[in-house]
C-alpha positions as CSV (number, residue, x, y, z in Angstrom):
1,X,6.6,-2.9,37.1
2,X,8.0,-0.2,36.4
3,X,11.4,-0.9,34.0
4,X,14.2,1.8,34.2
5,X,13.6,4.2,31.3
6,X,16.7,6.2,29.8
7,X,17.7,9.5,30.7
8,X,16.1,12.0,27.6
9,X,18.9,14.3,28.1
10,X,22.6,13.9,30.1
11,X,24.5,16.2,31.5
12,X,24.2,19.1,28.4
13,X,20.8,19.3,29.5
14,X,22.2,21.8,33.2
15,X,23.6,24.0,30.2
16,X,20.5,24.6,28.6
17,X,17.1,26.4,29.5
18,X,15.3,23.0,30.4
19,X,13.9,21.4,33.4
20,X,12.2,18.4,34.1
21,X,8.3,17.4,33.1
22,X,5.4,16.6,34.3
23,X,6.3,12.9,34.2
24,X,9.4,13.6,36.1
25,X,11.7,13.4,32.3
26,X,14.5,16.2,31.8
27,X,14.4,18.2,28.9
28,X,15.8,20.9,27.2
29,X,13.7,23.3,25.3
30,X,14.6,24.0,22.1
31,X,16.7,21.2,22.0
32,X,15.3,17.4,20.1
33,X,15.3,14.5,21.6
34,X,18.1,12.2,21.7
35,X,18.1,9.8,18.8
36,X,18.1,6.7,21.1
37,X,15.0,7.9,23.1
38,X,13.6,8.8,19.4
39,X,14.4,4.9,18.2
40,X,12.9,3.4,21.6
41,X,9.4,5.4,21.1
42,X,9.3,3.6,17.6
43,X,10.4,0.5,18.7
44,X,7.6,0.2,21.3
45,X,4.9,1.1,19.0
46,X,6.1,-1.4,16.8
47,X,5.2,-3.9,19.8
48,X,1.8,-2.5,20.2
49,X,2.5,0.0,23.1
50,X,0.1,2.8,22.9
51,X,1.5,6.2,23.1
52,X,0.0,7.3,26.0
53,X,2.1,4.3,27.6
54,X,5.1,4.8,26.0
55,X,5.0,8.9,27.4
56,X,4.8,7.2,31.1
57,X,7.6,4.5,30.2
58,X,9.9,6.7,28.7
59,X,8.7,9.8,30.6
60,X,8.3,12.2,27.5
61,X,5.1,14.1,26.6
62,X,2.2,12.2,25.0
63,X,2.3,15.2,22.3
64,X,6.0,14.7,22.1
65,X,5.6,11.0,21.5
66,X,2.6,11.4,19.1
67,X,4.8,13.9,17.0
68,X,7.8,11.7,16.6
69,X,5.5,8.8,15.7
70,X,3.8,11.2,13.3
71,X,6.9,11.8,11.5
72,X,8.4,8.2,11.4
73,X,5.1,7.2,9.8
74,X,5.2,10.1,7.6
75,X,8.8,10.4,6.6
76,X,10.1,7.0,8.0
77,X,12.8,8.5,9.9
78,X,13.1,9.2,13.6
79,X,15.2,12.5,13.0
80,X,13.9,15.6,13.9
81,X,12.5,17.8,11.6
82,X,15.2,20.1,9.5
83,X,14.2,23.5,8.1
84,X,14.6,23.4,4.4
85,X,15.3,19.3,4.3
86,X,15.8,17.1,1.3
87,X,12.7,16.2,-1.0
88,X,11.2,12.9,-0.7
89,X,13.1,10.3,-2.2
90,X,11.9,8.5,-5.5
91,X,11.7,5.0,-5.1
92,X,13.7,3.0,-8.1
93,X,11.9,0.5,-10.2
94,X,14.0,-2.2,-8.1
95,X,12.2,-0.6,-4.7
96,X,9.3,-0.8,-6.5
97,X,9.2,-4.1,-7.5
98,X,10.6,-5.7,-4.2
99,X,7.3,-3.9,-2.6
100,X,5.1,-5.7,-4.6
101,X,6.5,-8.6,-4.0
102,X,6.5,-8.6,-0.6
103,X,2.7,-7.6,-1.0
104,X,2.1,-10.3,-3.0
105,X,3.7,-12.3,-0.7
106,X,1.6,-10.9,2.5
107,X,-1.1,-9.0,1.4
108,X,-1.5,-7.5,5.2
109,X,1.6,-6.3,5.4
110,X,2.2,-2.7,6.6
111,X,3.8,-0.5,4.9
112,X,6.2,0.1,7.8
113,X,7.0,-3.2,7.7
114,X,7.8,-3.4,4.0
115,X,9.9,-0.6,5.1
116,X,11.9,-2.6,7.9
117,X,12.3,-5.3,5.2
118,X,13.6,-3.5,2.4
119,X,16.7,-2.1,5.2
120,X,16.9,-5.8,6.9
121,X,17.5,-7.0,3.4
122,X,19.8,-4.5,2.2
123,X,17.4,-3.4,-0.8
124,X,17.8,-0.3,0.1
125,X,20.1,1.7,3.5
126,X,19.0,4.8,4.9
127,X,19.5,7.5,2.9
128,X,17.5,5.6,0.1
129,X,15.0,3.6,1.5
130,X,11.4,5.5,0.9
131,X,9.5,6.8,3.3
132,X,6.4,5.0,4.6
133,X,3.7,7.2,2.8
134,X,5.5,6.7,-0.1
135,X,5.6,2.9,0.2
136,X,1.6,3.2,0.6
137,X,1.3,5.9,-2.1
138,X,3.5,3.2,-4.3
139,X,1.3,0.2,-2.9
140,X,-2.4,2.2,-4.2
141,X,-0.6,3.1,-7.7
142,X,0.9,0.2,-8.5
143,X,0.5,-3.0,-6.5
144,X,-3.4,-2.8,-5.7
145,X,-4.6,-2.8,-9.5
146,X,-6.2,-5.0,-11.5
147,X,-3.9,-7.4,-12.6
148,X,-4.9,-6.4,-16.3
149,X,-3.6,-3.1,-15.6
150,X,0.0,-4.9,-15.3
151,X,0.0,-5.7,-18.5
152,X,1.1,-2.9,-21.1
153,X,-2.5,-1.2,-22.1
154,X,-2.4,-1.9,-25.9
155,X,-1.8,-5.6,-26.0
156,X,-4.6,-6.1,-23.1
157,X,-7.1,-3.9,-25.4
158,X,-6.3,-6.3,-28.1
159,X,-6.7,-9.1,-26.6
160,X,-9.7,-8.0,-25.3
161,X,-11.3,-7.0,-28.6
162,X,-10.2,-10.1,-29.9
163,X,-12.0,-12.3,-27.4
164,X,-15.1,-10.2,-27.5
165,X,-14.8,-11.0,-31.4
166,X,-14.5,-14.0,-31.2
167,X,-17.4,-14.6,-28.7
168,X,-19.5,-12.6,-31.0
169,X,-18.3,-14.5,-33.8
170,X,-19.4,-18.3,-32.3
171,X,-22.5,-16.7,-31.4
172,X,-23.3,-15.7,-35.0
173,X,-21.9,-18.9,-36.4
174,X,-23.8,-21.1,-34.0
175,X,-27.0,-19.4,-34.6
176,X,-26.4,-19.1,-38.3
177,X,-25.6,-23.3,-38.2
178,X,-28.8,-23.7,-36.5
179,X,-31.4,-22.2,-39.2
180,X,-29.1,-24.1,-41.7
181,X,-29.7,-27.1,-39.9
182,X,-33.4,-26.7,-40.0
183,X,-33.2,-26.1,-43.4
184,X,-31.3,-29.0,-44.6
185,X,-33.5,-30.9,-42.5
186,X,-36.9,-29.1,-43.8
187,X,-38.0,-28.4,-40.8
188,X,-40.5,-25.4,-41.5
189,X,-41.2,-23.0,-38.9
190,X,-45.0,-22.9,-37.1
191,X,-45.5,-19.5,-39.5
192,X,-44.3,-21.3,-42.7
193,X,-46.6,-24.2,-41.9
194,X,-49.9,-22.3,-41.4
195,X,-49.4,-20.6,-44.7
196,X,-48.5,-23.9,-46.6
197,X,-51.8,-25.4,-45.2
198,X,-53.7,-22.6,-46.2
199,X,-52.5,-22.8,-49.7
200,X,-53.1,-26.4,-49.9
201,X,-57.0,-25.5,-48.6
202,X,-57.1,-23.0,-50.9
């Protein structure tokens, strides 16, 4: 079944130096694919369609599909690269907290799914949403740390030191109390008893 594929570039392609690729798709040298085609590539990838199948379905070269998907996973944008583009956006504490919340609710959630949800719930817009790589970095550094890392370092160290001290004092007290109980009951150790017997015999 062959679904109708959108033409990668309409009439403007006639004016440029272009042609038809091996898959029958129309292209223009030096001109990026239209956003509608780029968006369709990303949508198909989200549905689990392999890049080679996307390539055949949309009549776009495999290399182009891979490049667009690679850019999307890296920057979260379907837009073509711009020389001297803006620096990566820094996620606000609110966004970081939302990412952590999503990850706690669904530990197997992918970064691109988190990104889509941030947009769907209007936590961010297209200008402020972090890239997929940024979300992965946030997950690595702030979400997947051991639980004790989420407590301030000073209070955690005090708490852990206190617990260690408490354990050691309990063990000391229990050991000391066992000796004192023996002493109170007059139970002598085997060595002491033998010494006493020798004195009696002497």
